[in-house]
N, C-alpha and C positions, 0 to 999 in steps of 0.2 A: 936390082938384085930380082930372081922370080920370086912369084908366090901358087905356091898350088894350087890347083885349077878343085881337085875334091882330093876327099882324108882315104882308104883304105883302111877296115873292121874296125868300127868306132863305134861307138856305144852314143845317143842323141839325147838331152835331156827335153824329152816335148812342152816341156811348162817355158817359155821366156824370161829370161834377165825380161824388164820395163821398169825406165829414168829416167825420170822429167818429163812426169804424161805422156811414155810412147813417143818422145822424138829423140830415143836411145835405146834398138834394144836388140838381146845377141843373146845362142844357142851359144850351151854346154856341151864340148864332144868327148869323151874319155878313150883313151888311148888303152891299147893292154898292157903297156911297159909303165901305168898308172899318173899317165903327164895329160892335161889335159889346158885345151882352148878353149879360148869357144870361138864365135860367128859375129859378130852382127853390123848395125845398120846404126848412119848417127847421119838423121834430120838437120839443115842449117841451124843451126847456136848457137849458143859457149857451155858448157861443163864442165866444169869439176870436175871431177875418179880422185875418189883416196890410192894406195895398194896399201898393200897387206903384203905378200909378194913381189918380186919384183917383175917385169911384163914385157918381152916386147911386142907392141902394137905393128902388123901390117900389114899396108893399108890395101887391099888388094883391088879397091876404081874411088871412081870421083878425087877431092883432097881437102886436105886439113892446117889446120892455124896450132902448134903448139907451143905454149911456155908450158916449161918443167918447172913443180913448188919448187924454189930457192934461187929461182931463174929469174930473168927482164927480157931474152931476147927469145921469140917470136919468129923458129922455123916452121915451115915451108912441106908440109908432104904431100906426095903424090903416088896412085896409082904406082905402082911396085919398088917405094921407100919406105922404109923402117924409122923407128925412135923404141928408144931401151926407156923404162924408168924402174929408176930403185928400190925396193923394198923401203915403204916406210915412209912414203912419200908422196907422191900426186901431179895428176899433171891436172891443166887450163887445154880442154879442146875445144876450137872453133870451126866451123864447117857455115861458107856465105853461103852455096848456093845445092843442089842437085842434092845428092845424099854420099854420102861414104862408107865406104864397106870398108871395115876392117879383120882381123885375126887377132887376135890375144893370145900370143900364148903366157904364159905362167913360166917365169924363172929356177932356177933355183938359187 
């Protein structure tokens, strides 16, 4: 899978979304069709996120390991891959080294 390298004609929130004492940081981008994505960085560590809406997490650089809520399987994801998270669920994401960069799309 090829992820986008840029987005045109968007509005970007200048206030960052900061989680886990700055170990996970993202910025929200808004599209003309009212859809929203976040672009972020995850530093080494293990973090759990809950979801309200369904999400697609595209890994654009680096790598991570993910366990979706309700499962016990750890799946590795590298740049160019993605995973989907159901609404009203969550996931644990672990970055072992370097920085994992992602694009999070909120699905309907």
